[in-house]
Residue frames relative to the residue before (quaternion, step in Angstrom):
aa qw qx qy qz dx dy dz
M 1.0000 0.0000 0.0000 0.0000 0.00 0.00 0.00
S 0.3305 -0.7588 0.5255 0.1972 3.56 -0.79 0.95
K 0.4973 -0.6465 0.4980 0.2946 3.53 -1.25 0.58
G 0.3369 -0.7007 0.5845 0.2323 3.51 -1.20 0.57
I 0.1491 -0.7695 0.6125 0.1028 3.56 -1.14 0.60
Q 0.3883 -0.7191 0.5323 0.2208 3.54 -1.11 0.74
L 0.0810 -0.7704 0.6317 0.0313 3.53 -1.05 0.85
P 0.5801 -0.5868 0.4301 0.3664 3.58 -1.13 0.61
E 0.5976 -0.5858 0.4168 0.3549 3.58 -1.11 0.71
S 0.6370 0.5394 -0.3328 0.4387 3.57 1.00 -0.84
F 0.6194 0.5417 -0.3417 0.4540 3.60 1.08 -0.70
V 0.6547 0.5076 -0.3083 0.4676 3.58 0.90 -0.91
K 0.6433 0.5196 -0.3169 0.4646 3.58 0.96 -0.87
D 0.6547 0.5154 -0.3095 0.4583 3.58 0.99 -0.84
V 0.6160 0.5357 -0.3390 0.4677 3.56 1.06 -0.73
F 0.6743 0.4906 -0.2971 0.4651 3.55 0.88 -0.90
R 0.6336 0.5227 -0.3250 0.4687 3.59 1.00 -0.82
L 0.6648 0.5033 -0.3077 0.4583 3.56 0.93 -0.87
I 0.6406 0.5176 -0.3196 0.4686 3.58 0.96 -0.83
L 0.6740 0.4830 -0.2959 0.4742 3.56 0.92 -0.88
A 0.6427 0.5166 -0.3249 0.4631 3.59 0.98 -0.79
L 0.6665 0.4808 -0.3049 0.4813 3.60 0.94 -0.79
Y 0.6321 0.5388 -0.3268 0.4509 3.54 1.06 -0.79
D 0.7453 0.3845 -0.2060 0.5043 3.58 0.99 -0.83
Y 0.3971 -0.7393 0.4443 0.3135 3.60 1.35 -0.01
E 0.4023 0.6792 -0.5004 0.3556 3.56 1.04 0.79
L 0.1148 0.8276 -0.5373 0.1149 3.59 0.45 1.16
G 0.1280 0.8094 -0.5553 0.1419 3.55 0.38 1.23
G 0.7635 -0.3714 0.2763 0.4503 3.55 -1.34 -0.22
D 0.5788 0.5907 -0.3733 0.4204 3.58 1.15 -0.57
V 0.6143 0.5695 -0.3483 0.4207 3.59 1.06 -0.72
S 0.6552 0.5050 -0.3253 0.4582 3.60 0.95 -0.80
A 0.6256 0.5201 -0.3387 0.4726 3.61 1.06 -0.65
I 0.6353 0.5139 -0.3205 0.4792 3.58 1.04 -0.79
I 0.6462 0.5163 -0.3199 0.4620 3.60 0.92 -0.85
D 0.6360 0.5257 -0.3261 0.4613 3.60 0.97 -0.78
R 0.6667 0.4919 -0.2985 0.4738 3.58 0.96 -0.89
L 0.6385 0.5240 -0.3206 0.4636 3.58 1.00 -0.82
E 0.6593 0.5129 -0.3145 0.4510 3.58 0.92 -0.88
L 0.6483 0.5143 -0.3102 0.4679 3.60 0.95 -0.84
T 0.6772 0.4905 -0.2961 0.4616 3.55 0.89 -0.93
L 0.6553 0.5027 -0.3163 0.4667 3.59 0.95 -0.84
N 0.6457 0.5130 -0.3269 0.4616 3.60 0.94 -0.80
D 0.6446 0.5128 -0.3175 0.4698 3.59 0.97 -0.84
K 0.6611 0.5024 -0.3092 0.4636 3.58 0.97 -0.86
I 0.6453 0.5205 -0.3236 0.4560 3.61 0.94 -0.81
I 0.6529 0.4999 -0.3102 0.4771 3.59 0.99 -0.81
A 0.6456 0.5060 -0.3237 0.4715 3.58 0.97 -0.82
M 0.6502 0.5052 -0.3234 0.4663 3.64 0.96 -0.75
Q 0.6377 0.5169 -0.3238 0.4705 3.60 1.02 -0.77
K 0.6542 0.5021 -0.3156 0.4693 3.59 0.94 -0.86
R 0.6494 0.5153 -0.3158 0.4617 3.59 0.95 -0.84
Q 0.6449 0.5154 -0.3119 0.4703 3.57 0.98 -0.85
A 0.6621 0.4997 -0.3018 0.4700 3.60 0.96 -0.86
Y 0.6448 0.5098 -0.3205 0.4707 3.59 1.00 -0.80
T 0.6420 0.5149 -0.3213 0.4684 3.59 0.96 -0.80
A 0.6335 0.5191 -0.3230 0.4742 3.57 1.01 -0.84
Y 0.6410 0.5194 -0.3227 0.4640 3.59 0.98 -0.77
K 0.7106 0.4572 -0.2665 0.4637 3.60 0.85 -0.95
T 0.7648 0.3767 -0.2094 0.4789 3.65 1.03 -0.59
A 0.3986 0.7271 -0.4782 0.2895 3.61 1.24 0.06
S 0.4197 -0.7404 0.4716 0.2310 3.54 -0.99 0.81
G 0.7850 0.2948 -0.1601 0.5208 3.59 0.96 -0.79
I 0.6453 -0.5399 0.3762 0.3879 3.54 -1.24 0.45
E 0.6665 0.4928 -0.3051 0.4688 3.60 0.90 -0.90
E 0.6585 0.5018 -0.3103 0.4673 3.57 0.95 -0.86
R 0.6461 0.5194 -0.3145 0.4625 3.59 1.00 -0.81
E 0.6618 0.5065 -0.3029 0.4624 3.59 0.95 -0.88
A 0.6416 0.5120 -0.3220 0.4717 3.60 1.00 -0.81
A 0.6617 0.4944 -0.3037 0.4748 3.58 0.97 -0.85
R 0.6269 0.5332 -0.3332 0.4601 3.60 1.05 -0.76
Q 0.6613 0.5003 -0.3052 0.4681 3.56 0.92 -0.92
N 0.6238 0.5382 -0.3273 0.4627 3.58 1.03 -0.80
Y 0.6546 0.5034 -0.3105 0.4709 3.58 0.95 -0.89
L 0.6766 0.4889 -0.3042 0.4590 3.60 0.88 -0.91
D 0.6040 0.5335 -0.3560 0.4731 3.59 1.10 -0.58
L 0.6789 0.4902 -0.2846 0.4666 3.58 0.90 -0.92
A 0.6804 0.4907 -0.2763 0.4689 3.55 1.10 -0.78
G 0.4588 -0.7110 0.4266 0.3194 3.58 1.27 -0.24
I 0.3781 0.7159 -0.5005 0.3066 3.58 1.14 0.51
H 0.4325 -0.7205 0.4844 0.2435 3.56 -0.65 1.16
K 0.5900 -0.6198 0.3891 0.3410 3.58 -0.99 0.79
D 0.6287 0.5438 -0.3386 0.4410 3.62 1.10 -0.55
W 0.6850 0.4739 -0.2743 0.4805 3.60 1.21 -0.44
R 0.5769 0.6094 -0.3655 0.4027 3.59 1.25 -0.08
W 0.3133 -0.7007 0.6010 0.2229 3.52 -1.18 0.59
S 0.1446 -0.7762 0.6068 0.0913 3.55 -1.18 0.46
N 0.6703 -0.4781 0.3751 0.4260 3.56 -1.26 0.21
E 0.6183 0.5488 -0.3403 0.4480 3.59 1.07 -0.70
T 0.6371 0.5186 -0.3144 0.4757 3.58 1.02 -0.83
D 0.6450 0.5105 -0.3239 0.4674 3.61 0.93 -0.83
Q 0.6586 0.5123 -0.3170 0.4509 3.60 0.90 -0.86
R 0.6491 0.5077 -0.3218 0.4662 3.61 0.94 -0.85
D 0.6681 0.5017 -0.3118 0.4525 3.59 0.92 -0.87
C 0.6555 0.5124 -0.3127 0.4582 3.60 1.05 -0.69
E 0.6468 0.5342 -0.3208 0.4397 3.56 1.11 -0.64
R 0.5957 0.6013 -0.3582 0.3941 3.62 1.14 -0.46
């Protein structure tokens, strides 16, 4: 069974407008603006899907090393700077105090 993904209503409308414009051969300046919006929306959706997949891998990892690698991958995709991340070493130092 395949997964469903949600897309903004404006994106779907732009896809239909683009298809109709290409069908009618009305390739004006408005079409390039629609294509730019579609590209941005698709890129945002792909990044969100990648982040979700990385988060799921982090939450479902079986081993500690595998979980940490998946967590770091998710934080990289999410754009969290390395200085803002906690680690197991940091937790251990805080507990020793």
